[in-house]
C-alpha positions as CSV (number, residue, x, y, z in Angstrom):
1,M,0.0,0.0,0.0
2,S,1.5,3.3,-1.0
3,P,1.7,6.1,1.6
4,P,-0.7,9.0,1.5
5,P,0.6,11.9,-0.7
6,V,-0.2,14.4,2.1
7,R,0.0,13.8,5.9
8,A,0.2,15.9,9.0
9,I,2.5,15.5,12.0
10,R,1.2,17.1,15.2
11,G,3.2,17.8,18.4
12,E,5.6,20.2,19.9
13,I,7.9,21.2,17.0
14,L,11.3,22.9,17.0
15,H,13.7,23.7,14.3
16,F,16.5,26.2,13.6
17,L,16.7,29.0,11.1
18,G,20.3,30.0,12.0
19,D,23.0,29.7,14.7
20,P,21.7,30.8,18.1
21,V,25.1,32.4,18.9
22,E,24.7,34.8,15.9
23,H,20.9,35.3,16.0
24,G,19.7,34.6,19.5
25,A,16.1,33.8,19.9
26,A,15.4,34.6,16.2
27,A,17.5,31.5,15.4
28,L,14.8,29.1,16.3
29,E,11.2,28.5,15.5
30,H,9.1,26.7,18.1
31,F,5.5,25.6,18.2
32,A,4.2,24.3,21.5
33,D,1.4,22.7,19.5
34,G,2.4,22.6,15.9
35,V,1.7,20.8,12.7
36,L,4.1,19.8,10.1
37,V,2.5,19.1,6.7
38,V,4.3,16.7,4.5
39,R,3.6,16.2,0.8
40,D,5.3,13.3,-1.1
41,G,8.1,13.1,1.5
42,Y,8.9,16.8,1.6
43,V,8.0,19.6,4.0
44,A,5.0,21.5,2.6
45,E,4.1,23.7,5.6
46,L,4.7,24.3,9.2
47,G,2.7,26.3,11.8
48,D,0.4,26.4,14.8
49,S,-2.1,23.6,14.9
50,D,-5.1,25.8,15.1
51,A,-4.3,27.5,11.9
52,L,-3.1,24.5,9.9
53,L,-5.6,21.9,11.0
54,A,-8.4,24.1,9.8
55,K,-6.8,24.1,6.3
56,L,-6.4,20.4,6.0
57,S,-8.9,18.2,4.2
58,A,-10.9,15.7,6.3
59,E,-9.1,12.9,4.6
60,T,-5.6,14.0,5.6
61,P,-4.1,11.5,8.1
62,I,-2.7,13.1,11.2
63,E,0.0,11.5,13.3
64,D,-0.5,12.8,16.9
65,F,2.7,13.2,18.9
66,R,1.4,15.7,21.5
67,G,3.5,15.4,24.6
68,K,6.6,14.7,22.6
69,L,9.2,17.0,20.8
70,I,9.7,16.8,17.1
71,L,13.1,18.0,15.6
72,P,14.7,17.5,12.2
73,G,16.6,14.3,12.0
74,F,20.1,14.4,13.5
75,V,23.1,14.8,11.2
76,D,26.3,12.8,12.1
77,T,29.2,14.5,10.3
78,H,31.8,11.8,11.1
79,V,31.4,8.1,11.8
80,H,33.1,4.8,10.9
81,Y,30.5,2.1,10.1
82,A,33.2,-0.5,9.9
83,Q,34.2,0.1,13.6
84,S,30.7,-0.7,15.0
85,D,32.0,-4.0,16.4
86,I,35.0,-2.4,18.2
87,I,33.2,0.3,20.1
88,A,34.2,0.3,23.8
89,S,37.6,-1.4,23.2
90,Y,39.9,-0.7,26.2
91,G,42.8,1.4,26.9
92,E,44.6,2.9,23.9
93,Q,45.3,6.3,22.3
94,L,44.9,7.0,18.6
95,L,47.9,5.4,16.8
96,T,47.9,2.3,19.0
97,W,44.1,2.1,18.7
98,L,44.4,1.9,14.9
99,E,47.0,-0.9,15.1
100,K,45.4,-2.9,17.9
101,Y,41.7,-2.7,17.0
102,T,40.8,-0.8,13.8
103,Y,42.9,-2.5,11.2
104,P,42.1,-6.0,12.4
105,A,38.4,-5.2,12.4
106,E,38.5,-3.6,9.0
107,R,40.2,-6.5,7.3
108,H,36.9,-8.5,7.5
109,F,35.2,-6.1,5.2
110,A,36.8,-7.8,2.2
111,N,34.0,-10.3,2.7
112,P,30.8,-8.8,1.2
113,A,28.6,-10.8,3.5
114,H,30.2,-9.4,6.5
115,A,30.2,-5.9,5.1
116,A,26.5,-6.2,4.4
117,A,25.6,-7.5,7.9
118,V,27.4,-4.7,9.6
119,A,25.9,-2.1,7.2
120,E,22.4,-3.3,8.0
121,F,23.1,-3.1,11.7
122,F,24.8,0.3,11.4
123,C,21.9,1.9,9.5
124,D,19.4,0.5,11.9
125,E,21.4,1.8,14.8
126,L,21.5,5.3,13.3
127,L,17.8,5.4,12.9
128,R,17.2,3.9,16.4
129,N,19.1,7.0,17.7
130,G,17.3,9.5,15.6
131,T,20.1,10.0,13.0
132,T,18.8,10.3,9.5
133,S,21.9,11.6,7.7
134,A,25.6,10.8,8.2
135,S,29.0,11.1,6.6
136,A,30.6,7.7,7.1
137,F,33.9,6.0,6.4
138,A,33.9,2.5,4.9
139,T,37.2,0.5,4.5
140,V,39.7,0.1,1.7
141,H,37.5,-2.6,0.2
142,P,35.0,-1.5,-2.5
143,A,32.6,-4.1,-1.2
144,S,32.4,-2.2,2.1
145,V,31.2,0.9,0.2
146,D,28.7,-1.1,-1.9
147,A,27.2,-2.6,1.3
148,L,26.7,0.6,3.1
149,F,25.2,2.4,0.1
150,A,22.9,-0.5,-0.5
151,A,21.7,-0.5,3.1
152,A,21.1,3.2,3.1
153,L,19.3,3.1,-0.3
154,K,16.9,0.5,1.1
155,R,16.1,2.8,4.0
156,R,16.0,6.0,1.8
157,M,18.6,7.6,4.1
158,R,20.9,10.5,3.1
159,L,24.4,9.1,3.5
160,I,27.8,10.3,2.4
161,V,30.2,7.4,2.1
162,G,33.7,6.8,0.8
163,K,36.2,4.0,0.3
164,V,39.3,4.5,2.6
165,L,42.5,5.3,0.7
166,M,45.5,3.9,2.5
167,D,48.7,2.8,0.7
168,R,51.4,3.0,3.5
169,N,52.0,2.8,7.2
170,C,49.3,0.1,7.7
171,P,49.2,-3.7,7.5
172,D,49.2,-5.3,4.1
173,F,45.7,-6.7,4.6
174,V,44.1,-3.2,4.6
175,R,46.5,-1.5,2.1
176,D,45.5,-0.4,-1.4
177,S,47.8,1.3,-3.9
178,A,47.7,4.9,-5.2
179,A,46.6,3.8,-8.7
180,G,44.3,1.1,-7.5
181,G,42.6,3.3,-4.9
182,Y,42.1,6.0,-7.5
183,A,40.5,3.6,-10.0
184,E,38.3,1.9,-7.4
185,S,37.2,5.3,-6.1
186,R,36.3,6.5,-9.6
187,A,34.2,3.4,-10.2
188,L,32.4,3.8,-6.9
189,I,31.7,7.5,-7.7
190,E,30.3,6.6,-11.1
191,K,28.1,3.9,-9.5
192,W,26.8,5.7,-6.4
193,H,27.3,9.5,-6.3
194,G,23.9,11.3,-6.8
195,R,21.9,8.1,-6.8
196,E,18.7,8.8,-4.9
197,R,20.0,10.6,-1.7
198,L,23.5,9.1,-1.7
199,L,26.7,11.0,-2.1
200,Y,30.3,10.0,-2.4
201,A,33.3,11.2,-0.3
202,V,36.9,10.8,-1.4
203,T,38.4,9.4,1.8
204,P,42.1,9.3,2.6
205,R,42.1,8.0,6.2
206,F,44.7,10.5,7.2
207,A,47.9,12.0,5.6
208,A,50.1,9.5,7.4
209,T,48.6,6.5,5.7
210,S,48.7,7.9,2.2
211,T,51.8,8.5,0.1
212,P,52.1,11.8,-1.6
213,E,51.1,10.1,-4.9
214,Q,47.9,8.8,-3.3
215,M,47.2,12.3,-1.9
216,R,47.8,13.8,-5.3
217,L,45.3,11.4,-6.9
218,A,42.7,12.1,-4.2
219,G,42.9,15.7,-5.1
220,R,42.6,14.8,-8.7
221,L,39.3,13.0,-8.0
222,L,37.9,16.1,-6.4
223,A,38.8,18.1,-9.4
224,E,37.4,15.5,-11.8
225,Y,34.1,15.1,-10.0
226,P,32.8,18.5,-8.8
227,G,30.2,17.9,-6.1
228,V,31.8,14.9,-4.4
229,Y,33.1,15.3,-0.8
230,L,36.4,14.9,0.9
231,Q,36.5,13.4,4.4
232,S,39.6,12.8,6.5
233,H,41.1,13.4,9.9
234,V,43.3,16.2,11.0
235,A,45.2,17.2,14.2
236,E,43.5,14.7,16.5
237,N,46.4,13.6,18.6
238,R,49.7,15.3,19.4
239,G,51.7,12.2,18.5
240,E,49.9,12.0,15.2
241,V,50.7,15.7,14.5
242,A,54.4,15.1,15.2
243,W,54.4,12.1,12.8
244,I,52.8,14.2,10.0
245,A,55.5,16.8,10.5
246,E,58.1,14.1,9.9
247,L,56.4,12.7,6.9
248,Y,55.7,16.0,5.2
249,P,58.5,18.4,6.4
250,E,57.7,20.8,3.5
251,A,54.2,21.5,4.9
252,R,53.6,24.5,7.2
253,S,51.1,22.4,9.3
254,Y,49.1,19.2,9.2
255,L,46.2,21.0,7.5
256,D,48.6,22.4,5.0
257,V,49.3,18.9,3.7
258,Y,45.7,18.6,2.6
259,E,45.7,22.0,1.0
260,R,48.9,21.3,-0.9
261,F,47.1,18.3,-2.5
262,G,43.9,20.2,-3.5
263,Q,41.8,18.7,-0.7
264,L,40.8,21.8,1.2
265,G,37.5,23.4,0.0
266,P,33.7,23.3,0.2
267,R,32.5,19.9,1.1
268,S,35.8,19.0,2.8
269,V,35.0,17.6,6.2
270,F,37.8,17.1,8.7
271,A,37.3,15.2,12.0
272,H,38.7,16.4,15.3
273,C,40.7,19.6,14.4
274,I,42.0,19.9,18.0
275,W,45.7,20.8,17.6
276,L,45.2,23.5,15.0
277,D,46.4,27.1,15.2
278,D,44.4,30.2,14.1
279,T,46.2,30.2,10.7
280,D,44.8,26.8,10.1
281,R,41.3,27.7,11.3
282,A,41.3,30.8,9.1
283,R,42.3,28.7,6.1
284,M,39.4,26.3,6.8
285,A,37.0,29.2,7.1
286,A,38.2,30.9,3.9
287,S,38.1,27.6,1.9
288,G,34.7,26.6,3.1
289,A,35.9,23.4,4.7
290,A,34.2,22.1,7.9
291,M,35.2,20.7,11.2
292,S,33.5,17.7,12.8
293,F,33.6,18.0,16.6
294,C,33.8,14.4,18.0
295,P,33.6,14.8,21.8
296,T,33.1,11.2,22.9
297,S,36.0,10.0,20.8
298,N,38.3,12.8,21.9
299,L,37.7,12.0,25.5
300,F,37.9,8.2,25.1
301,L,41.2,8.3,23.2
302,G,42.6,11.1,25.4
303,S,43.2,13.2,22.3
304,G,42.3,16.7,23.6
305,L,39.6,19.4,23.9
306,F,38.0,20.9,20.9
307,D,38.0,24.8,20.8
308,L,34.5,25.7,19.6
309,D,34.9,29.4,20.5
310,R,37.9,29.9,18.2
311,A,36.2,28.0,15.3
312,Q,33.1,30.3,15.8
313,A,35.2,33.4,16.0
314,L,37.0,32.7,12.8
315,G,33.9,31.6,10.9
316,V,34.5,27.9,10.4
317,R,31.6,25.5,9.7
318,V,31.2,23.0,12.5
319,G,29.1,19.9,12.9
320,I,28.9,17.1,15.4
321,G,30.3,13.6,14.9
322,T,29.8,10.5,17.0
323,D,33.1,9.0,15.5
324,V,32.0,5.4,16.4
325,G,33.9,3.2,17.2
326,A,36.4,5.4,19.1
327,G,33.3,7.4,19.8
328,T,31.4,5.7,22.5
329,S,27.7,6.1,21.4
330,F,25.6,6.3,18.3
331,S,23.3,8.6,20.3
332,M,23.5,12.3,19.3
333,L,22.0,13.1,22.7
334,R,24.9,11.4,24.5
335,T,27.3,13.0,22.1
336,L,25.9,16.5,22.9
337,S,26.1,15.8,26.6
338,E,29.9,15.1,26.2
339,A,30.3,18.1,24.0
340,Y,29.0,20.3,26.8
341,K,31.5,18.7,29.2
342,V,34.4,19.1,26.8
343,L,33.7,22.7,26.4
344,Q,33.3,23.2,30.2
345,L,36.8,21.8,30.6
346,N,38.0,24.3,27.9
347,G,36.4,27.2,29.8
348,Q,33.6,27.5,27.2
349,R,29.8,27.2,27.2
350,L,27.4,25.2,25.0
351,S,23.8,26.2,25.4
352,A,21.2,23.6,24.7
353,E,19.8,25.6,21.8
354,R,23.2,25.7,20.1
355,A,23.8,22.0,20.8
356,F,20.7,21.0,19.0
357,Y,21.4,23.5,16.2
358,L,24.8,21.8,15.7
359,A,23.2,18.4,15.6
360,T,20.6,19.5,12.9
361,L,21.0,22.6,10.8
362,G,24.6,23.2,11.8
363,G,25.5,19.7,10.6
364,A,23.6,20.1,7.4
365,R,25.4,23.4,6.8
366,S,28.8,21.9,7.4
367,L,27.9,19.3,4.7
368,Y,26.4,21.9,2.3
369,L,23.1,20.1,2.5
370,D,21.0,22.8,4.4
371,D,18.9,23.2,1.2
372,C,17.8,19.6,1.6
373,I,18.0,18.6,5.3
374,G,18.5,20.1,8.8
375,S,15.3,22.2,9.1
376,F,11.6,22.2,8.4
377,A,11.7,25.0,5.8
378,P,9.3,24.3,2.9
379,G,10.8,22.0,0.3
380,R,13.2,20.2,2.7
381,E,13.3,16.5,2.9
382,A,10.9,15.4,5.7
383,D,13.4,13.6,8.0
384,F,12.6,14.0,11.7
385,V,13.0,12.5,15.1
386,V,10.4,12.3,17.8
387,L,11.8,12.7,21.3
388,D,10.0,11.6,24.5
389,P,10.8,13.8,27.5
390,A,9.3,11.1,29.8
391,A,11.2,8.2,28.3
392,T,12.8,7.3,31.7
393,P,11.6,7.9,35.2
394,L,14.4,10.4,35.9
395,L,14.0,12.2,32.6
396,A,10.2,12.4,33.2
397,R,10.7,13.8,36.7
398,R,13.3,16.3,35.8
399,S,11.5,17.4,32.6
400,A,8.3,18.0,34.6
401,A,10.1,20.5,36.8
402,C,11.4,22.6,33.8
403,A,10.0,26.0,33.3
404,T,11.5,26.9,29.9
405,L,12.1,25.3,26.5
406,A,15.9,25.9,27.0
407,E,15.8,24.0,30.3
408,R,13.8,21.1,28.8
409,L,16.3,20.9,25.9
410,F,19.2,20.9,28.3
411,V,17.7,18.1,30.4
412,L,17.0,16.0,27.2
413,M,20.6,16.5,26.1
414,M,22.1,15.6,29.5
415,L,19.9,12.8,30.6
416,G,18.6,11.5,27.3
417,D,19.9,8.6,25.2
418,D,18.5,6.1,22.6
419,R,15.5,5.5,25.0
420,A,14.4,9.1,24.4
421,V,13.9,8.4,20.7
422,A,10.2,7.4,20.2
423,E,10.2,7.4,16.4
424,T,12.4,8.3,13.5
425,W,10.9,9.3,10.1
426,V,12.7,9.4,6.7
427,L,11.1,11.3,3.8
428,G,7.8,11.6,5.6
429,E,7.5,7.9,6.5
430,P,8.2,6.1,9.7
431,A,11.6,4.4,9.5
432,W,11.9,3.2,13.2
433,R,9.5,3.1,16.1
434,R,10.2,2.2,19.7
435,G,8.5,-1.1,20.7
């Protein structure tokens, strides 16, 4: 049975029109009792229930979520689907983590059946946590990319995915070659980029595991296929930064390596960005590149504290990344909670309004997808999450005592997790329901 062409979603509805740091209260639009009208999977209208319900025909189906909070679907700007099975692995920092856990786990993705099983789990886990869009690393194996794109296509999700490029400083069983990685990436771009809601990202893991020739060819792919993405890591760990300086002594900084190979620009997304200076941040802002702030991973691996204030001051685009599997949760709520704590340690503040902006419209902007996702503006893809402020006894008790929207959002972000996600909808249709 095909879904109705028009349907209405009723409940408390919140979305963002801009960054609360820049626009204050004008940055958000909030309806205590609102209606979201969806036509053929896209947002048609949003407003107060009294006004919109009177305009709807008697045949329009209405999903009633009163008592719950409806937000645009969460946007995860950095995650490794192939690391789902090594989340919560004990005791290492970045470079040892890669050798001990990551590479052994990723070798299994040469097996298409294994890749498909993990891809199915990964997409379901995203939806279970209210995440409808993500920028995800696969492995060096083309089959790993095919598997994740196929799983996302089946669920109609908006995913950005790329085959990892890695031709040195890694075990043979997860190593490609400069020419081979280039050719395989080209074939995957031709097969998947722009198909339905799927997009491709050229994906050098990080500058240490790609030769200069592979980095050059990665930049060539970006030039040959305008509109594809670049995703990588930069300045996550001090030992990693020192290693890059040894491998690329001609570069001014770690970030400069990517710029020298034509990889810095719009739709370039770099995870972590902890050990950068203001020259690097200014270059990111001027080029249009984005940072993915990955708080649970940065704490778990002991990497350092992200400086959101400097990124904001210099005009860099910023989104939130769970960075599973060094990140410790698929939940954007848990990730925002840790972001708040990271910034507290760094002498900075993160309001609840700004946190939810970063997880929705801010993430969409960092991916240059805010004309498609991240808000409920007319014409946007109708992806949304329904959050239950009474999902647990503690959450219910604390939420009942809240006097303002800001306080309720903060409580959701600090005490909420996957249990607070009641439903997740993709293109105007339910994609996951609790129970």
